[in-house]
Each structure stands twice: as structure tokens, then as C-alpha cells.
C-alpha positions in Angstrom: 88.6 133.9 77.4 86.2 132.1 74.8 83.7 129.5 75.8 85.6 126.5 74.4 88.6 127.9 76.5 86.6 127.9 79.7 85.2 124.4 78.9 88.5 123.0 78.5 90.1 124.7 81.5 87.2 123.3 83.7 87.7 119.7 82.1 91.2 119.8 83.0 90.5 120.9 86.6 87.8 118.3 87.0 90.3 115.5 85.9 93.2 116.9 88.0 90.7 116.7 90.9 89.8 113.2 90.0 93.2 111.9 90.0 94.0 113.8 93.3 91.2 111.8 94.8 92.7 108.5 93.5 95.9 109.4 94.9 94.4 110.1 98.2 92.7 106.5 97.9 96.3 105.0 97.6 96.0 104.2 93.7 99.1 102.6 92.9 101.9 104.2 90.7 100.9 101.7 88.0 97.5 103.0 87.7 98.8 106.5 87.2 101.1 105.2 84.4 98.3 103.5 82.9 96.3 106.9 82.8 99.2 108.5 81.5 99.7 106.0 78.7 96.0 106.3 77.8 95.7 109.9 77.8 96.4 110.2 74.1 96.3 107.8 71.3 97.1 110.3 68.8 100.2 111.9 70.6 98.8 115.3 70.2 97.8 117.8 72.9 98.1 117.6 76.5 100.2 114.7 77.7 98.4 114.2 80.8 94.9 114.1 79.6 92.9 112.8 76.4 91.8 115.4 73.8 88.1 115.8 73.8 87.9 114.7 70.1 90.0 111.6 70.7 87.4 109.0 71.3 89.9 106.1 71.6 91.9 108.0 74.1 89.0 109.1 76.1 87.7 105.6 76.2 91.2 104.1 77.3 91.7 106.9 79.9 88.2 106.0 81.3 88.9 102.4 81.4 92.3 103.0 83.1 90.5 105.2 85.7 87.8 102.7 86.2 90.4 100.0 87.0 92.2 102.3 89.3 89.1 103.3 91.1 88.1 99.5 91.5 91.4 98.6 92.9 91.3 101.5 95.3 88.0 100.6 96.6 88.8 97.0 97.0 92.1 98.0 99.2 89.9 100.2 101.3 87.5 97.5 101.8 90.1 95.2 102.7 91.6 97.3 105.2 89.2 96.7 108.0 89.9 93.0 107.3 93.6 93.4 107.5 93.2 95.3 110.9 90.8 92.6 112.3 93.1 89.8 111.6 96.1 91.5 113.3 94.2 92.0 116.8 
């Protein structure tokens, strides 16, 4: 396996781990759909993740990921409030 292949495989593993973490945080399917839609602006390569040389796709993916992460954090922060008001 060549160095670029190793880097590519590691990058995909890291992206998968990130998406799994978002899923554990309760990120909505709409955000996952946004990640998929943003994954490639060129229509080439992996349909799940943007290509390393697709700068627009990378930016769109990162923006969708940040939006998902922000909403997940907001939901987690509101969870204690919801529990407190039910008591």
C-alpha cells in the first residue's frame, strides 16, 4: 500500500468515526442527508465523503458537519432543562 492510499484510508476512517459520534449525539437524519449532499460537488469519487481535492465539497461538508454538531450540542444542553421542567 502506498503512502497516499494509507492517508486516504485513514481519512475515511476518521470521517466515519466523526459521523458515528454525531449519530451517538442524536443528530437528525436531515443533517446526515446534508452531509451526503455536500460530500461531492463534482459527482466523482466516494459518494459518502468529499474528495481531498474538491475544495468546494470539503467546505460544504464541513459546514454541514458544523451545523449538525451545533444542533447536537444544543439538544444535549437543553436535555437537562427538559428533565427539570418535568419534575
